[in-house]
TISERO-436321 format. One line per field, with one value per residue (C-alpha): x, y, z; residue number from 1; residue in one letter. Coordinates in pm, whole numbers. Each point is the difference from the previous one (the first is absolute). Layout:
REM TISERO-436321
xx = (X | ...) .
yy = (Y | ...) .
zz = (Z | ...) .
pos = (NUM | ...) .
code = (a | ...) .
END
This chain:
REM TISERO-436321
xx = (0 | 289 | 137 | -345 | -65 | 342 | -59 | -306 | 98 | -41 | -366 | -67 | -114 | -345 | -217 | -350 | -227 | 290 | 205 | 316 | -22 | 332 | -72 | 362 | 13 | -371 | -65 | -258 | 122 | -108 | 150 | -129 | 108 | 108 | -201 | 100 | -243 | -59 | 90 | -354 | -145 | 250 | -98 | -368 | 75 | 194 | -262 | -284 | 196 | 102 | -371 | -121 | -361 | -83 | -207 | 207 | -182 | 110 | 49 | 239 | 198 | 25 | 119 | 254 | 140 | -58 | 18 | 270 | -190 | -345 | -152 | -337 | -166 | 123 | 352 | -139 | -192 | 307 | 229 | -252 | -33 | 381 | 21 | -267 | 184 | 331 | -151 | -228 | -271 | -301 | -109 | 328 | -148 | -374 | -198 | -274 | -221 | -4 | 210 | 348 | 243 | 98 | 322 | -89 | 341 | 251 | 320 | 290 | 358 | 220 | 30 | -200 | -355 | -282 | -19 | -325 | -32 | 213 | 8 | 145 | 249 | 126 | 44 | 209 | 323 | -10 | -285 | 14 | -203 | -302 | 169 | 295 | -234 | -173 | 340 | 97 | -327 | 56 | 361 | -103 | -274 | 243 | 255 | -257 | -288 | -310 | -136 | -336 | -280 | -375 | -260 | -56 | -375 | -129 | -356 | -171 | -317 | -273 | -263 | -316 | -220 | -220 | -369 | -210 | -318 | -47 | -347 | 38 | 226 | 289 | 172 | 97 | 361 | 2 | 32 | 356 | 72 | -34 | 192 | 288 | -12 | 37 | 289 | 178 | -32 | 152 | 313 | 111 | 54 | 360 | 154 | -32 | -374 | -130 | -314 | -149 | -33 | -347 | 69 | 50 | -316 | -273 | 196 | 65 | -363 | -101 | 243 | -163 | -339 | -152 | -291 | -24 | -240 | 216 | -72 | 226 | -18 | 159 | 316 | 154 | 25 | 213 | 244 | 49 | 70 | 217 | 187 | -82 | 30 | -260 | -299 | -191 | -374 | -198 | -330 | -117 | -347 | -161 | -30 | 182 | 192 | -126 | 184 | 33 | 293 | -50 | 324 | 128 | 365 | 9 | 298 | 42 | -291 | -97 | -173 | 26 | -284 | -111 | -171 | 141 | -225 | 120 | -111 | 207 | 99 | 364 | 21 | -166 | 258 | 283 | -133 | -34 | 360 | 117 | -208 | 148 | 355 | -77 | -152 | 320 | 213 | 190 | 40 | -176 | 223 | -119 | -29 | 7 | -120 | -328 | -259 | -25 | -257 | -138 | -149 | -230 | -157 | -313 | 77 | 346 | -148 | -250 | 282 | 203 | -296 | -80 | 371 | 30 | -349 | -116 | 281 | -213 | -193 | 324 | 157 | -298 | 26 | 377 | -28 | -268 | 210 | 308 | -206 | -65 | 342 | 246 | 314 | -85 | 290 | -168 | -306 | 221 | 186 | -320 | -167 | 309 | -19 | -360 | 102 | 269 | -250 | -231 | 285 | -16 | 377 | 39 | -232 | 183 | 334 | -120 | -140 | 332 | 189 | -222 | 43 | 381 | -10 | -221 | 163 | 240 | 271 | -229 | 186 | -297 | -197 | 299 | 70 | -365 | 5 | 313 | -163 | -310 | 210 | 189 | -328 | -101 | 334 | -43 | -344 | 159 | 288 | 253 | 228 | 303 | -220 | -198 | 318 | 132 | -324 | -36 | 358 | -62 | -303 | 198 | 285 | -239 | -171 | 312 | 26 | -376 | -190 | -292 | 28 | -318 | 139 | 341 | -166 | -221 | 301 | 202 | -299 | -72 | 369 | 10 | -305 | 143 | 332 | -198 | -183 | 338 | 133 | 260 | -66 | 290 | -83 | -368 | 57 | 231 | -255 | -286 | 208 | 49 | -376 | -70 | 245 | -171 | -347 | 127 | 113 | -360 | -135 | -274 | -130 | -137 | 333 | 207 | -199 | -59 | 375 | 71 | -215 | 178 | 340 | -97 | -96 | 340 | 180 | -197 | 99 | 365 | -30 | 21 | -323 | 89 | 30 | -290 | -231 | 100 | -71 | -330 | -104 | 74 | -219 | -277 | -16 | -4 | -264 | -226 | 57 | -69 | -267 | 163 | -282 | 156 | 280 | -212 | -9 | 376 | 65 | -219 | 167 | 352 | -94 | -127 | 312 | 244 | -174 | 141 | 356 | 149 | 132 | 351 | 13 | 288 | 146 | -171) .
yy = (0 | 238 | -35 | 53 | 303 | 153 | -37 | 221 | 217 | 314 | -99 | -88 | 336 | 144 | 278 | -76 | 251 | 210 | -303 | -154 | -374 | -186 | -353 | -109 | 97 | -70 | 339 | 276 | 341 | 361 | 295 | -129 | -364 | -310 | -324 | -353 | -207 | -375 | -175 | -116 | 338 | 159 | -248 | 83 | 374 | -24 | -214 | 238 | 323 | -99 | -48 | 318 | 76 | -363 | -224 | -314 | -307 | -190 | -311 | 182 | 133 | -347 | -150 | 277 | 68 | -325 | -251 | -202 | -73 | -116 | 302 | 170 | 341 | 88 | 69 | 252 | 188 | 3 | 131 | 261 | 118 | 26 | 208 | 238 | 33 | 65 | 295 | 101 | 13 | -232 | 105 | -75 | -346 | 1 | -315 | -80 | -259 | -336 | 148 | 70 | 282 | 321 | 196 | 370 | 172 | 45 | -202 | 202 | -103 | 245 | 322 | -148 | 24 | -217 | -361 | 2 | -365 | -311 | 56 | 348 | -140 | -248 | 276 | 215 | -159 | 220 | -205 | -341 | -219 | -187 | -334 | 103 | 119 | -337 | -171 | 210 | -93 | -370 | 17 | 177 | -258 | -289 | 148 | 126 | -245 | 89 | -230 | -169 | 197 | -26 | -123 | 165 | 15 | -108 | -5 | 150 | -180 | 127 | -247 | 187 | -115 | -291 | 77 | -257 | -115 | -316 | 47 | -191 | -78 | 187 | 121 | 358 | -123 | -40 | 372 | 34 | -359 | -154 | 297 | -74 | -371 | 96 | 238 | -274 | -240 | 259 | 18 | -295 | 236 | 102 | 300 | 204 | 22 | 234 | -115 | 267 | -110 | -45 | 259 | 262 | -71 | 167 | 326 | -4 | -56 | 272 | 237 | -93 | 92 | -350 | -108 | -353 | -97 | 134 | -79 | -102 | 353 | 127 | -205 | 266 | 225 | -264 | -6 | 376 | -13 | -312 | -22 | -373 | -169 | -269 | 11 | -312 | 42 | -299 | -100 | -330 | -151 | -332 | -209 | -279 | -232 | 191 | 330 | 224 | 244 | 274 | 183 | 288 | 78 | 375 | 129 | 325 | 36 | -367 | -254 | -380 | -170 | -350 | -231 | -276 | -271 | -194 | -171 | 231 | 365 | -86 | -231 | 264 | 258 | -248 | -43 | 377 | 59 | -253 | 173 | 336 | -138 | -139 | 334 | 193 | -287 | -69 | -327 | -33 | -190 | -186 | 248 | -64 | 346 | -7 | 279 | 224 | -147 | 343 | 47 | -298 | 162 | 204 | 238 | 77 | 47 | 253 | 187 | 14 | 105 | 299 | 74 | 304 | 146 | -43 | -7 | -41 | -294 | -161 | 52 | -170 | -300 | -36 | 24 | -270 | -216 | 35 | -91 | -335 | -27 | 172 | -110 | 140 | 231 | 98 | 130 | 182 | 177 | 124 | 97 | 194 | 207 | 86 | 98 | 232 | 164 | 49 | 145 | -291 | -27 | -176 | -282 | -30 | -19 | -271 | -201 | 13 | -108 | -309 | -57 | 16 | -290 | -208 | 67 | -292 | 116 | 65 | 272 | 172 | 15 | 130 | 267 | 104 | 22 | 219 | 222 | 50 | 67 | 258 | 169 | 9 | 158 | 254 | 94 | 48 | 197 | -240 | 49 | -206 | -300 | 47 | 14 | -314 | -195 | 95 | -106 | -324 | -69 | 74 | -228 | -284 | 12 | 73 | -351 | -56 | 62 | 177 | 323 | 146 | -27 | 131 | 299 | 63 | -1 | 237 | 233 | 15 | 59 | 283 | 173 | -31 | 154 | 282 | 74 | 14 | 245 | -251 | 83 | -186 | -318 | 46 | 33 | -303 | -218 | 116 | -70 | -352 | -36 | 122 | -253 | -283 | 108 | 18 | -363 | -108 | 286 | 102 | 344 | 92 | -61 | 158 | 322 | 50 | -35 | 238 | 259 | -53 | 17 | 316 | 154 | -88 | 144 | 324 | 29 | -62 | 291 | -220 | 136 | -90 | -372 | 15 | 153 | -256 | -285 | 154 | 43 | -368 | -101 | 241 | -127 | -365 | 58 | 187 | -224 | -323 | 157 | -97 | 146 | -124 | 257 | 298 | 162 | -46 | 147 | 304 | 58 | -13 | 210 | 274 | -22 | 5 | 300 | 214 | -63 | 259 | -141 | 131 | -125 | -238 | -212 | -1) .
zz = (0 | 69 | -351 | -147 | 222 | -76 | -373 | 25 | 295 | -212 | -45 | 359 | 140 | -49 | 130 | 130 | 171 | 130 | 110 | -148 | -53 | -16 | -121 | 40 | 368 | 48 | 164 | -27 | 114 | 28 | 183 | 334 | 6 | -189 | 27 | -98 | -207 | 18 | -329 | -75 | 88 | -239 | -271 | 45 | 2 | -328 | -168 | 90 | -56 | -353 | -72 | 171 | -85 | -77 | 226 | 64 | 128 | 310 | -211 | -234 | 296 | 155 | -328 | -69 | 347 | 192 | -285 | 177 | 321 | 105 | 173 | 31 | -29 | 348 | -129 | -248 | 267 | 225 | -277 | -115 | 359 | 28 | -319 | 128 | 331 | -177 | -186 | 292 | -264 | 5 | -349 | -179 | -62 | -59 | 74 | -252 | 175 | -184 | -282 | 132 | 81 | -178 | 58 | -13 | 7 | -283 | -26 | -145 | -55 | 186 | -204 | -286 | -130 | 131 | -112 | -191 | -93 | -66 | -379 | 36 | 249 | -255 | -259 | 232 | 120 | 310 | 147 | 153 | -240 | 129 | -53 | 217 | 277 | -12 | 9 | 302 | 171 | -68 | 120 | 320 | 51 | -32 | 239 | 252 | 14 | 203 | 271 | -30 | 161 | 47 | -243 | -332 | -39 | -338 | 135 | 304 | 107 | 231 | 125 | 95 | 289 | -110 | -14 | 185 | -171 | 210 | 154 | 326 | 296 | 157 | -316 | 86 | 9 | -380 | -80 | 133 | 107 | -346 | -142 | 238 | -93 | -365 | 77 | 199 | -295 | -235 | 216 | -215 | -294 | -77 | 174 | -319 | 70 | 272 | 183 | 227 | 362 | 146 | 269 | -273 | -200 | 216 | 12 | -375 | -95 | 247 | -173 | -330 | 144 | -30 | 215 | 138 | -280 | -283 | -364 | -287 | -139 | 325 | -52 | -228 | 306 | 173 | -294 | 33 | 372 | 25 | -328 | -8 | -341 | 77 | 235 | 103 | 59 | 129 | 156 | 147 | -54 | 97 | 312 | 186 | -236 | -304 | -41 | -304 | -10 | -259 | -79 | -213 | -75 | -70 | -200 | -187 | -244 | 22 | 226 | 4 | 185 | 85 | 248 | 222 | 147 | 303 | 319 | 224 | 1 | 68 | -303 | -220 | 111 | -70 | -355 | -39 | 108 | -262 | -268 | 93 | -16 | -345 | -104 | 81 | -136 | 319 | 189 | 335 | 239 | 305 | 283 | 374 | 106 | 187 | -7 | 304 | 238 | 84 | -346 | 47 | 306 | -67 | 289 | -138 | -347 | 132 | 175 | -323 | -214 | 222 | 60 | -226 | 15 | 362 | 255 | 309 | -143 | -113 | 344 | 161 | -235 | 49 | 378 | -4 | -228 | 224 | 306 | -171 | -171 | 236 | -190 | -344 | -83 | -328 | 184 | 252 | -281 | -161 | 326 | 109 | -320 | 82 | 351 | -141 | -238 | 299 | 214 | 243 | 5 | 334 | -108 | -331 | 180 | 241 | -289 | -189 | 311 | 11 | -373 | 34 | 244 | -230 | -339 | 54 | -239 | -298 | -188 | -166 | 323 | 197 | -265 | 1 | 381 | -6 | -264 | 215 | 310 | -207 | -92 | 365 | 92 | -282 | 132 | 344 | -158 | 150 | -297 | 101 | 76 | -324 | -211 | 167 | -50 | -367 | -66 | 191 | -220 | -318 | 110 | 80 | -340 | -207 | -150 | -28 | -328 | 169 | -196 | 149 | 350 | -108 | -163 | 304 | 232 | -219 | -46 | 374 | 66 | -257 | 146 | 351 | -112 | -167 | 325 | 176 | -260 | -128 | -365 | -163 | 193 | -85 | -373 | -1 | 183 | -223 | -313 | 134 | 59 | -353 | -144 | 191 | -114 | -358 | 19 | 50 | -215 | 244 | -111 | 343 | 173 | -278 | -18 | 373 | 52 | -289 | 176 | 333 | -170 | -188 | 335 | 144 | -304 | 27 | 364 | -98 | -246 | -309 | -146 | -359 | 64 | 245 | -257 | -263 | 238 | 107 | -363 | -72 | 293 | -97 | -358 | 107 | 268 | -240 | -304 | 190 | 225 | 328 | 206 | 324 | -49 | -108 | 346 | 49 | -345 | 73 | 337 | -144 | -305 | 228 | 214 | -294 | -158 | 281 | -117 | -234 | -331 | 70 | 359 | 64 | -277 | -338) .
pos = (1 | 2 | 3 | 4 | 5 | 6 | 7 | 8 | 9 | 10 | 11 | 12 | 13 | 14 | 15 | 16 | 17 | 18 | 19 | 20 | 21 | 22 | 23 | 24 | 25 | 26 | 27 | 28 | 29 | 30 | 31 | 32 | 33 | 34 | 35 | 36 | 37 | 38 | 39 | 40 | 41 | 42 | 43 | 44 | 45 | 46 | 47 | 48 | 49 | 50 | 51 | 52 | 53 | 54 | 55 | 56 | 57 | 58 | 59 | 60 | 61 | 62 | 63 | 64 | 65 | 66 | 67 | 68 | 69 | 70 | 71 | 72 | 73 | 74 | 75 | 76 | 77 | 78 | 79 | 80 | 81 | 82 | 83 | 84 | 85 | 86 | 87 | 88 | 89 | 90 | 91 | 92 | 93 | 94 | 95 | 96 | 97 | 98 | 99 | 100 | 101 | 102 | 103 | 104 | 105 | 106 | 107 | 108 | 109 | 110 | 111 | 112 | 113 | 114 | 115 | 116 | 117 | 118 | 119 | 120 | 121 | 122 | 123 | 124 | 125 | 126 | 127 | 128 | 129 | 130 | 131 | 132 | 133 | 134 | 135 | 136 | 137 | 138 | 139 | 140 | 141 | 142 | 143 | 144 | 145 | 146 | 147 | 148 | 149 | 150 | 151 | 152 | 153 | 154 | 155 | 156 | 157 | 158 | 159 | 160 | 161 | 162 | 163 | 164 | 165 | 166 | 167 | 168 | 169 | 170 | 171 | 172 | 173 | 174 | 175 | 176 | 177 | 178 | 179 | 180 | 181 | 182 | 183 | 184 | 185 | 186 | 187 | 188 | 189 | 190 | 191 | 192 | 193 | 194 | 195 | 196 | 197 | 198 | 199 | 200 | 201 | 202 | 203 | 204 | 205 | 206 | 207 | 208 | 209 | 210 | 211 | 212 | 213 | 214 | 215 | 216 | 217 | 218 | 219 | 220 | 221 | 222 | 223 | 224 | 225 | 226 | 227 | 228 | 229 | 230 | 231 | 232 | 233 | 234 | 235 | 236 | 237 | 238 | 239 | 240 | 241 | 242 | 243 | 244 | 245 | 246 | 247 | 248 | 249 | 250 | 251 | 252 | 253 | 254 | 255 | 256 | 257 | 258 | 259 | 260 | 261 | 262 | 263 | 264 | 265 | 266 | 267 | 268 | 269 | 270 | 271 | 272 | 273 | 274 | 275 | 276 | 277 | 278 | 279 | 280 | 281 | 282 | 283 | 284 | 285 | 286 | 287 | 288 | 289 | 290 | 291 | 292 | 293 | 294 | 295 | 296 | 297 | 298 | 299 | 300 | 301 | 302 | 303 | 304 | 305 | 306 | 307 | 308 | 309 | 310 | 311 | 312 | 313 | 314 | 315 | 316 | 317 | 318 | 319 | 320 | 321 | 322 | 323 | 324 | 325 | 326 | 327 | 328 | 329 | 330 | 331 | 332 | 333 | 334 | 335 | 336 | 337 | 338 | 339 | 340 | 341 | 342 | 343 | 344 | 345 | 346 | 347 | 348 | 349 | 350 | 351 | 352 | 353 | 354 | 355 | 356 | 357 | 358 | 359 | 360 | 361 | 362 | 363 | 364 | 365 | 366 | 367 | 368 | 369 | 370 | 371 | 372 | 373 | 374 | 375 | 376 | 377 | 378 | 379 | 380 | 381 | 382 | 383 | 384 | 385 | 386 | 387 | 388 | 389 | 390 | 391 | 392 | 393 | 394 | 395 | 396 | 397 | 398 | 399 | 400 | 401 | 402 | 403 | 404 | 405 | 406 | 407 | 408 | 409 | 410 | 411 | 412 | 413 | 414 | 415 | 416 | 417 | 418 | 419 | 420 | 421 | 422 | 423 | 424 | 425 | 426 | 427 | 428 | 429 | 430 | 431 | 432 | 433 | 434 | 435 | 436 | 437 | 438 | 439 | 440 | 441 | 442 | 443 | 444 | 445 | 446 | 447 | 448 | 449 | 450 | 451 | 452 | 453 | 454 | 455 | 456 | 457 | 458 | 459 | 460 | 461 | 462 | 463 | 464 | 465 | 466 | 467 | 468 | 469 | 470 | 471 | 472 | 473 | 474 | 475 | 476 | 477 | 478 | 479 | 480 | 481 | 482 | 483 | 484 | 485 | 486 | 487 | 488 | 489 | 490 | 491 | 492 | 493 | 494 | 495 | 496 | 497 | 498 | 499 | 500 | 501 | 502 | 503 | 504 | 505 | 506) .
code = (m | t | k | f | a | d | s | y | s | v | l | m | k | y | q | i | d | g | f | t | l | d | t | k | e | r | t | l | a | n | q | a | n | c | q | h | i | r | p | k | t | l | a | l | l | l | y | l | a | e | r | a | g | q | v | i | s | k | q | e | l | l | e | a | v | w | d | d | v | n | v | d | d | g | v | i | f | q | s | v | r | e | v | r | q | l | f | s | n | q | s | i | i | q | n | h | p | r | k | g | y | e | f | t | a | q | l | k | a | l | n | q | d | k | i | s | n | p | n | q | s | a | q | k | n | v | w | l | p | a | t | l | i | l | l | l | i | s | l | v | a | i | l | y | p | s | p | n | k | e | a | r | f | e | h | s | i | l | v | l | p | i | k | n | r | v | p | y | g | e | n | d | w | i | y | l | g | a | m | e | q | m | i | a | k | l | k | g | l | p | s | s | v | l | v | y | q | g | t | q | v | p | r | l | i | h | m | a | g | l | e | r | e | f | t | s | s | d | v | a | k | v | f | n | v | t | g | a | s | l | i | v | e | t | e | i | h | g | n | a | s | d | y | k | l | v | y | k | f | h | v | s | n | d | v | k | q | g | v | i | l | d | t | s | i | n | n | a | l | t | t | l | s | a | k | l | a | e | f | i | q | h | p | l | q | r | n | e | d | l | p | k | n | e | f | s | n | a | l | f | a | q | a | m | i | s | y | e | s | d | w | q | t | s | i | s | f | f | e | s | y | l | a | l | n | p | e | s | v | t | a | m | i | y | l | s | k | l | y | i | w | s | d | r | l | e | q | a | s | q | l | m | d | r | a | s | q | l | a | n | g | k | v | q | e | l | a | h | i | s | l | i | k | g | r | i | a | t | k | q | k | k | w | q | r | a | n | h | l | y | q | e | a | a | d | l | i | e | q | d | p | d | w | f | l | k | a | s | i | a | e | a | q | g | l | s | f | l | e | q | g | l | l | d | a | s | s | k | a | l | e | s | a | l | a | h | y | q | i | i | q | t | p | i | g | i | n | s | t | r | l | h | l | a | n | t | l | f | k | k | g | d | t | g | t | g | r | n | l | f | q | q | a | k | e | d | i | q | n | t | r | l | e | f | l | y | s | m | l | t | e | y | e | s | q | f | a | s | y | r | p | n | q | g | k | t) .
END
């Protein structure tokens, strides 16, 4: 690599957005400081910068920059985030949901005109030809391989609650219980497929504005809120030993539907999971994961259904459920959140102390408990304790592929830092939350975090970047009709209007 780099050392320095990029030394410098760049991050930067103004797909980036190793979308998000941090400019790489990334600045060879496109580069000997940039990228990739990371999601699947049409018996458990059974069966899909957890579903459908008796025409709202690529809608008819499972696989602009007849609900769900695996053309391996017992309890289901819309009713249901099932950590986690929202902090704290003793080493539960304890400490303005608990939660979940929980931790951490006036730490944490939400492409999470991050940037004085980020969020929220975020958008828009255009950085 040294010989190769020396041969083209005269071509190794560029100007981008007021910075000098030295590809030989792998540094990015301005008058204030000089930063070193990881080899893969440099490769991604070069690949995008040479194609400034073009939208480059994630697949193309993986094939060009990480063609020598088996990695996932997570490495792209990490490298994009690093580039943005290097330039202290979120908008230098624009994310086009489900399309790819666009580099917005100009790449210029030092003291030369802008590189306009690869063909012009080839005609002018001053410029490094496209083939040589690709060769440099490949050489860097060989000498500096990237480690394997989390799953690259080819599909994201959301199983909606299963509508119960069985006219007799104690079947209230079906609504969430059968849904959770189906989700557990889909855990046998490869790691490249994201299946939303049952604990996330009630909140997501509430955000989409769905009632319990939603219709097929309502499902489009769920696509907008979640970013899922496939939504499973089902309902169960019949009676004992004679069940009919009617299903619909909703994808963009299409629906596949069918009927399964079986003597048991469990067998019908097993058949449905196999049909879904066949539909997305992925093998379904044998899976030992069991559904959460709570979801098969009608009392727990009622608590979850009223969770977002009627706190007091939900609290009553959860308290009743815990009186009968005193070791349910899942119920404790959700009840503690309701206590926090109702400013019953002492009860929430006591509940999480009990949950800590019962979690029994389960990483996700322990991380969730630390997150909630951090929120309690933030409410109490016990900043040192809050910072410690958020970091504890992040460390616990670091190796786990639960991107929702990772994003929630980083977002809570960023908002806590903002309240403390630690603006640099806040923007860094919120950038991390945004990267996690982008992995699972959830529009609600992406755009709420964009608004929070824009707020932090405004407070830092970086009004230019803040306005760009706010405008991205505003356009997405309005274009996809994310009604859940309308009030937040209005509040921030009013707040940002008070900033002068020339205030701070532009």
